[in-house]
DRENMAR-739466 format. One line per field, with one value per residue (C-alpha): residue in three letters; x negated, y negated, z negated. Coordinates in nm, 3 decimals. Layout:
REM residues N
rest = (ala	...)
east = (X	...)
north = (Y	...)
up = (Z	...)
END
This chain:
REM residues 106
rest = (met	cys	phe	phe	ile	ala	gly	ile	gln	pro	lys	thr	val	ser	leu	asp	asp	gln	pro	arg	met	cys	leu	ser	cys	gly	leu	tyr	gln	gly	arg	leu	lys	arg	thr	asp	his	tyr	val	ser	phe	phe	phe	ile	pro	leu	phe	pro	val	lys	lys	gly	thr	pro	phe	val	glu	cys	gln	ser	cys	gly	ser	leu	tyr	thr	glu	ser	gly	glu	ala	ile	leu	glu	thr	pro	ala	ala	gly	ser	glu	arg	thr	cys	pro	gly	cys	gly	ala	thr	ile	gln	pro	asn	tyr	arg	tyr	cys	pro	ser	cys	gly	lys	arg	leu	arg)
east = (-0.013	-0.131	-0.016	-0.111	0.029	0.079	0.331	0.347	0.239	0.214	-0.119	-0.148	-0.447	-0.622	-0.617	-0.795	-1.040	-0.965	-0.748	-0.437	-0.205	0.110	0.437	0.555	0.292	0.051	-0.255	-0.505	-0.452	-0.274	-0.397	-0.312	-0.248	-0.016	0.138	0.050	0.187	-0.093	-0.041	-0.186	-0.321	-0.359	-0.309	-0.575	-0.501	-0.615	-0.489	-0.231	0.139	0.294	0.168	0.380	0.425	0.160	0.234	0.091	0.076	-0.027	-0.270	-0.163	0.240	0.329	0.499	0.545	0.589	0.549	0.296	0.530	0.593	0.948	1.023	1.017	0.996	0.934	0.821	1.171	1.312	1.271	1.508	1.644	1.577	1.286	1.243	0.961	0.706	0.582	0.960	1.224	1.395	1.523	1.353	1.331	1.090	0.929	0.793	0.418	0.496	0.782	0.935	1.053	0.715	0.441	0.314	0.152	0.365	0.237)
north = (0.033	-0.360	-0.705	-1.025	-1.376	-1.619	-1.891	-2.290	-2.511	-2.886	-3.075	-3.442	-3.596	-3.913	-4.173	-4.460	-4.526	-4.880	-4.984	-5.173	-5.346	-5.166	-5.353	-5.227	-5.280	-5.554	-5.368	-5.269	-4.891	-4.808	-4.522	-4.443	-4.088	-3.868	-3.502	-3.283	-2.912	-2.626	-2.245	-2.094	-1.745	-1.608	-1.953	-2.128	-2.378	-2.310	-2.553	-2.842	-2.791	-3.083	-3.402	-3.646	-3.985	-4.212	-4.373	-4.567	-4.370	-4.603	-4.422	-4.621	-4.593	-4.357	-4.511	-4.442	-4.705	-4.681	-4.891	-5.188	-5.210	-5.023	-4.840	-4.455	-4.390	-4.643	-4.587	-4.425	-4.573	-4.408	-4.096	-4.106	-3.817	-3.847	-3.720	-3.523	-3.723	-3.399	-3.209	-3.435	-3.203	-3.419	-3.309	-3.424	-3.683	-3.487	-3.253	-3.221	-3.005	-2.995	-2.639	-2.608	-2.689	-2.675	-3.051	-3.200	-3.506	-3.838)
up = (0.005	0.086	-0.054	0.107	-0.011	0.301	0.325	0.417	0.097	0.076	-0.017	-0.066	0.096	0.022	0.330	0.189	-0.139	-0.128	-0.420	-0.344	-0.573	-0.730	-0.695	-1.026	-1.280	-1.063	-1.165	-0.863	-0.891	-0.579	-0.327	-0.001	0.032	0.265	0.191	0.448	0.496	0.578	0.616	0.350	0.285	-0.067	-0.198	0.024	0.281	0.636	0.866	0.915	1.039	0.976	0.863	0.609	0.614	0.435	0.085	-0.180	-0.511	-0.824	-1.050	-1.373	-1.341	-1.109	-0.874	-0.509	-0.229	0.170	0.321	0.365	0.018	0.019	-0.337	-0.274	-0.651	-0.930	-1.252	-1.458	-1.760	-2.124	-2.141	-1.765	-1.565	-1.292	-0.951	-0.845	-0.567	-0.430	-0.346	-0.478	-0.740	-1.029	-1.354	-1.719	-1.862	-2.068	-1.857	-1.722	-1.428	-1.180	-1.250	-0.869	-0.683	-0.960	-0.927	-1.193	-1.260	-1.465)
END
């Protein structure tokens, strides 16, 4: 009997190291990133299948914006539910990892 694990998984890549100003907290902690989907074999990404759209993610507060400045995900108010930046699932505010995709949350 032989087992192998293959599939498509998301991978976030940094496009630019130049810090950008976060529109939510005002700090220069924003980084330009993109989430691409890769074919993986035994959880190792092999080659890209689909390129995502670029976005700016704040390293300080976790807010997400498009390059033009439109809010994708802002820092949630205390006690409210959040949305995972990786898969878009609704999650509880005290979770550190998304239960749907396993991405680490800030």
